[in-house]
C-alpha positions as CSV (number, residue, x, y, z in Angstrom):
1,M,42.4,3.2,80.1
2,P,40.2,0.7,78.2
3,S,40.2,-3.0,78.9
4,A,43.2,-4.9,77.8
5,R,41.3,-7.6,76.0
6,T,43.5,-10.4,74.7
7,T,42.7,-13.6,72.9
8,F,45.2,-16.4,72.5
9,T,42.8,-18.4,70.3
10,S,43.7,-19.6,66.9
11,R,40.6,-19.1,65.4
12,T,6.7,-11.7,89.0
13,R,7.4,-13.3,92.4
14,L,5.2,-16.2,93.8
15,T,4.8,-17.1,97.4
16,G,6.4,-20.3,98.7
17,C,4.4,-23.4,98.5
18,S,4.4,-26.5,100.7
19,L,6.9,-29.2,99.8
20,L,4.2,-31.7,98.9
21,A,2.3,-29.1,96.7
22,C,5.5,-28.0,95.0
23,L,6.6,-31.5,94.2
24,L,3.2,-32.5,92.9
25,I,3.2,-29.4,90.6
26,L,6.8,-29.5,89.5
27,T,7.7,-33.2,89.2
28,P,5.9,-33.7,85.8
29,L,7.9,-30.7,84.5
30,Y,11.3,-32.0,85.6
31,G,10.8,-35.5,84.2
32,T,12.3,-38.8,85.1
33,G,12.8,-42.1,83.3
34,A,13.0,-42.4,79.6
35,A,11.8,-38.9,78.8
36,A,14.7,-37.4,80.9
37,A,17.2,-39.9,79.9
38,G,17.7,-38.8,76.3
39,N,19.7,-41.1,74.1
40,G,20.9,-44.5,75.2
41,A,24.6,-43.4,75.3
42,E,23.8,-41.1,78.2
43,Q,21.2,-43.1,80.0
44,G,23.6,-44.8,82.4
45,S,24.9,-41.5,83.6
46,R,21.4,-40.1,84.1
47,S,20.2,-43.1,86.0
48,A,23.2,-43.1,88.4
49,D,21.9,-42.5,91.9
50,T,24.3,-40.7,94.2
51,G,22.0,-40.6,97.1
52,A,21.4,-36.8,96.9
53,R,17.7,-35.9,97.2
54,I,15.6,-32.7,96.8
55,T,13.8,-32.2,100.1
56,A,12.2,-28.8,99.6
57,V,11.3,-26.6,96.6
58,R,10.3,-23.0,96.6
59,Q,9.1,-21.4,93.4
60,L,10.2,-17.8,93.2
61,D,8.7,-16.9,89.9
62,A,7.7,-18.6,86.6
63,R,11.2,-19.8,85.9
64,T,13.3,-19.3,89.1
65,L,13.2,-21.7,92.1
66,D,15.1,-22.5,95.2
67,M,15.6,-26.1,96.2
68,T,17.1,-27.7,99.3
69,V,19.3,-30.8,98.5
70,R,20.1,-33.4,101.1
71,S,23.7,-34.4,100.2
72,R,25.2,-37.7,101.1
73,A,28.7,-36.4,100.5
74,M,28.2,-33.3,102.7
75,R,26.0,-35.1,105.3
76,S,23.9,-32.0,105.4
77,S,21.5,-30.0,103.3
78,V,22.7,-27.5,100.6
79,R,20.7,-24.7,99.0
80,V,20.6,-24.3,95.2
81,R,18.9,-21.7,93.0
82,V,17.9,-22.6,89.5
83,I,16.7,-20.6,86.5
84,L,14.8,-22.8,84.1
85,P,15.2,-22.6,80.3
86,K,12.8,-20.7,78.1
87,S,11.3,-23.8,76.6
88,W,11.1,-25.8,79.8
89,R,7.4,-26.3,79.8
90,S,6.8,-26.3,76.1
91,E,9.4,-28.9,75.2
92,R,9.1,-31.5,78.0
93,R,11.1,-34.2,76.3
94,R,14.0,-32.0,75.5
95,T,17.3,-32.0,77.4
96,F,19.2,-28.7,78.1
97,P,22.8,-27.6,78.6
98,V,23.8,-26.2,82.0
99,L,25.6,-23.1,83.2
100,Y,26.9,-23.5,86.8
101,M,27.6,-20.2,88.6
102,L,29.8,-20.2,91.7
103,H,29.8,-17.4,94.3
104,G,32.7,-15.8,96.3
105,G,34.0,-16.7,99.7
106,E,31.9,-14.4,101.8
107,D,28.6,-15.0,100.0
108,D,26.0,-17.6,99.1
109,Y,23.9,-19.1,96.4
110,T,21.7,-16.0,96.2
111,S,24.5,-13.7,95.2
112,W,24.3,-13.8,91.4
113,T,20.5,-13.0,91.3
114,R,20.9,-10.4,94.1
115,E,23.8,-8.5,92.6
116,T,23.4,-9.0,88.8
117,D,20.7,-9.2,86.2
118,V,21.4,-12.8,85.3
119,E,17.6,-13.5,85.2
120,A,17.1,-10.9,82.5
121,L,20.2,-12.2,80.6
122,A,18.7,-15.7,80.7
123,E,15.2,-14.6,79.7
124,N,15.5,-16.0,76.2
125,S,18.1,-18.7,76.9
126,E,17.6,-22.4,76.5
127,V,20.1,-23.1,79.3
128,L,19.6,-24.3,82.9
129,V,21.3,-21.8,85.1
130,V,22.4,-23.5,88.4
131,M,23.7,-21.5,91.3
132,P,24.7,-23.8,94.2
133,D,25.9,-22.8,97.7
134,G,29.6,-23.4,98.2
135,G,29.9,-22.4,101.8
136,K,31.8,-19.5,103.3
137,H,35.4,-20.1,102.6
138,G,34.6,-23.7,101.4
139,Y,37.3,-23.5,98.7
140,Y,35.3,-25.7,96.3
141,S,37.2,-28.7,97.5
142,D,36.8,-32.0,99.3
143,W,38.6,-31.1,102.5
144,Y,41.6,-33.1,103.6
145,A,39.9,-33.2,107.0
146,G,37.1,-35.3,105.5
147,R,34.3,-32.8,105.5
148,P,33.0,-30.7,103.9
149,R,33.1,-32.4,100.4
150,W,32.1,-29.5,98.2
151,E,33.7,-30.9,95.1
152,T,31.8,-34.2,95.3
153,F,28.6,-32.4,95.9
154,H,29.0,-30.0,93.0
155,T,30.6,-32.2,90.3
156,V,29.0,-35.5,91.1
157,E,25.8,-35.3,93.2
158,L,24.5,-32.0,91.8
159,V,25.4,-32.9,88.2
160,R,23.6,-36.2,88.4
161,L,20.6,-34.6,90.2
162,M,20.3,-32.0,87.4
163,E,20.3,-34.8,84.8
164,R,17.8,-37.0,86.6
165,Q,15.4,-34.3,87.8
166,F,15.9,-31.3,85.4
167,R,16.6,-32.9,82.1
168,A,20.2,-31.6,81.9
169,N,22.5,-32.9,79.3
170,S,26.3,-33.2,79.1
171,S,27.0,-29.7,77.7
172,R,28.2,-27.6,80.6
173,A,29.9,-24.3,81.4
174,V,31.0,-23.0,84.8
175,V,31.7,-19.4,85.8
176,G,32.8,-18.0,89.1
177,L,34.1,-14.9,90.8
178,S,36.8,-14.5,93.5
179,M,36.8,-17.8,95.4
180,G,34.2,-19.1,92.9
181,G,36.5,-18.2,90.1
182,F,39.1,-20.4,91.7
183,G,36.4,-23.1,92.1
184,A,35.5,-22.9,88.4
185,L,39.1,-23.4,87.3
186,N,39.7,-26.1,90.0
187,Y,36.7,-28.1,88.8
188,A,37.6,-27.7,85.1
189,A,41.2,-28.9,85.7
190,R,40.3,-31.8,88.0
191,H,37.5,-33.0,85.7
192,P,38.8,-32.7,82.2
193,G,36.0,-32.7,79.6
194,M,33.3,-31.9,82.1
195,F,32.9,-28.3,81.0
196,Q,33.0,-26.8,77.5
197,Y,33.6,-23.3,78.8
198,V,35.0,-21.9,82.1
199,A,35.3,-18.3,83.1
200,S,37.1,-17.0,86.2
201,M,36.6,-13.4,87.4
202,S,38.9,-11.7,89.9
203,S,40.4,-14.9,91.2
204,Y,43.7,-16.2,92.4
205,V,45.0,-18.8,89.9
206,D,48.3,-20.0,91.4
207,L,48.3,-21.5,95.0
208,D,52.1,-21.3,94.9
209,E,52.3,-17.5,94.8
210,P,53.5,-16.1,98.2
211,S,50.9,-13.3,98.0
212,V,48.1,-15.9,97.5
213,R,49.3,-18.0,100.4
214,F,49.4,-15.0,102.6
215,L,46.0,-13.7,101.6
216,L,44.4,-17.1,101.8
217,G,45.9,-17.6,105.3
218,L,44.8,-14.2,106.4
219,T,41.2,-14.5,105.2
220,S,40.8,-18.1,106.3
221,A,42.1,-17.2,109.8
222,M,39.6,-14.3,110.0
223,E,36.9,-16.8,109.2
224,G,38.2,-19.4,111.6
225,T,39.3,-21.8,108.9
226,D,42.6,-23.7,109.0
227,L,43.9,-24.3,105.5
228,K,45.6,-27.5,106.7
229,Q,42.1,-28.8,107.1
230,V,41.4,-27.9,103.5
231,W,44.4,-29.2,101.6
232,G,46.7,-30.5,104.4
233,D,50.0,-29.1,105.4
234,P,51.5,-27.1,102.5
235,K,54.9,-28.8,102.8
236,E,53.9,-32.3,103.9
237,H,51.0,-32.5,101.5
238,D,52.3,-30.5,98.6
239,D,50.8,-33.1,96.2
240,I,47.3,-32.2,97.4
241,W,47.9,-28.5,97.1
242,Q,49.3,-29.0,93.5
243,A,46.3,-31.2,92.6
244,H,44.1,-28.2,93.4
245,N,46.3,-25.6,91.8
246,P,45.0,-24.5,88.4
247,A,48.4,-22.9,87.4
248,A,50.2,-26.3,88.0
249,R,47.9,-28.1,85.5
250,P,47.6,-26.1,82.3
251,R,47.3,-29.1,80.0
252,A,44.2,-30.3,82.0
253,F,42.3,-27.4,80.3
254,L,42.8,-28.8,76.8
255,G,39.4,-29.0,75.1
256,T,37.9,-26.4,77.3
257,R,37.5,-22.7,76.3
258,V,38.9,-20.6,79.2
259,H,38.3,-16.9,79.9
260,L,40.1,-15.0,82.7
261,S,39.4,-11.5,83.9
262,A,40.6,-9.1,86.6
263,G,41.0,-5.4,87.3
264,D,44.1,-3.5,88.1
265,G,42.9,-2.4,91.6
266,T,42.4,1.2,90.7
267,P,39.0,2.6,91.8
268,G,36.9,4.1,89.0
269,P,33.5,5.6,88.3
270,M,31.8,2.2,89.0
271,D,33.1,2.4,92.6
272,E,31.3,5.7,93.3
273,G,28.8,5.6,96.1
274,H,30.6,2.8,97.9
275,P,32.0,3.5,101.4
276,L,35.7,4.3,101.4
277,P,36.7,1.2,103.4
278,V,34.9,-1.0,100.9
279,I,36.6,0.7,98.0
280,L,40.0,0.3,99.7
281,A,39.4,-3.4,100.4
282,G,38.3,-4.0,96.9
283,S,41.4,-2.2,95.5
284,A,43.8,-4.2,97.7
285,A,42.1,-7.5,96.8
286,E,42.5,-6.9,93.1
287,T,45.9,-5.3,92.7
288,A,48.0,-8.4,92.5
289,L,45.8,-10.4,90.2
290,P,46.5,-9.1,86.6
291,A,50.2,-10.2,86.6
292,S,49.3,-13.7,87.8
293,V,46.3,-14.0,85.4
294,R,48.5,-12.9,82.5
295,K,51.2,-15.5,83.4
296,F,48.6,-18.2,83.7
297,A,47.0,-17.3,80.4
298,E,50.4,-17.5,78.7
299,S,51.0,-21.0,80.1
300,L,47.6,-22.1,78.9
301,H,48.3,-20.7,75.5
302,S,51.6,-22.5,75.4
303,A,49.8,-25.8,76.2
304,G,47.4,-25.3,73.3
305,V,44.4,-24.2,75.3
306,D,41.9,-21.8,73.8
307,V,42.2,-18.9,76.3
308,S,41.1,-15.2,76.4
309,T,41.7,-12.5,79.0
310,D,40.1,-9.2,80.0
311,L,42.5,-7.2,82.1
312,Y,40.8,-3.9,82.6
313,E,41.7,-0.5,84.0
314,P,40.3,0.8,86.3
315,G,38.8,-2.0,88.3
316,T,38.4,-3.2,91.9
317,H,37.2,-6.4,93.6
318,S,33.5,-5.6,93.4
319,W,30.2,-6.4,91.8
320,P,29.8,-3.6,89.2
321,Y,32.8,-5.0,87.4
322,W,31.6,-8.6,87.6
323,Q,28.2,-7.6,86.3
324,R,29.8,-5.9,83.3
325,E,32.0,-8.9,82.7
326,L,29.0,-11.3,82.8
327,H,27.4,-9.3,80.0
328,E,30.7,-9.4,78.0
329,I,31.0,-13.2,78.2
330,W,27.3,-14.2,78.1
331,P,27.1,-14.5,74.3
332,T,30.2,-16.6,74.1
333,M,28.9,-18.9,76.9
334,M,25.6,-19.4,75.1
335,E,27.4,-20.1,71.9
336,E,29.6,-22.7,73.5
337,L,26.6,-24.4,75.1
338,S,24.4,-24.4,72.0
C-alpha cells in the first residue's frame, strides 16, 4: 500500500590537521564578536558563555568537519559533526539557520552521514547541519541521577556555541529517528519556540503507554541502564516522567510545525539483503508505532498545532525508510528555515 500521508494543517576527503593548525585556519571563518553577533536584539544571547569549549577540530572535506566539545554540563567531551552552509566562506558576516539531527539509541553522531546522503542534500543549502552525539541510550535528557546532562548540552551549550563560533541565528529545526525522534519531540516540547520545525521518525511518543514502558525497560536493561536514573521512579516521580512525555504536552508544540512518521512493521523490498534477524527486529520495533503516532497527531491537531504524518506500508525500523523520509521532508524543513 502507498504511504498514508496526512496533513492536519489549515493551510573530497581531507586528512586531519593538528588542533592548532585547524583553529588558525578555521577561526576567521567561524567569526566572533560583532560580525557573528548580528543585530543588537540577539547579541546578548550570542555572547552568553556557557563554559563549553571546542578542544579539537578535524576537517573532513570542504564543508564537513568533526569537532570535540568540552562540556561543563556533561563534565566530559562530546563529539559533534557539522556541515557548513554553501555560502559559509563567501558571506562571512552572514548568520545562518540551523538543522539539528539526532541519532538513535544504539548509534552516534556519525550515523546520519554514514547511512544517508544528507551531505548531498545539503550541497546547495544555506543551513548549518549539526549532528551531535547523544550517548547510547542517553534519552536526550538531563538525568535524575545528576549526570549525564544531555538536554543542557544540546539545548544550551551547543546552541550558544553554534551562535558564538559558527554564526548561527535563532531559526532552528530538529529532526531525529527512534530515540532521536523522541529527543526531537522532547526538546521541542520542553523549550517552546526554540524550533520552527520538528520531525520525528519511528519514535515512541507517549511514555505512558505500557508497550513503551516495557520496551524502554527491556532495551535499557540490555544496555545496563536503569530508567530510574534517567527520570526517577515512574510512580514516585511521575511529574518528571510527564515533563519528558511529548504526548502529555500537546499545547507546548503551538507555533512549531510538527511531522511524525512510522512504518507498519511489515518488511518490504527496501529490507531485501538484510539478515533475517535484523529484519525481524526492525519489524517488531515498528509494529506498535503507527497507532500511537496517529493518536498523538490527533491530539496535536486538537490543540491547534500544525502537524502532518506519514504512516507508510510496508516499513520497518531501518535506515532505508529513514533515508526516504529525509528526502520527503527536506524541502519543507528548508522552507521553514529560510
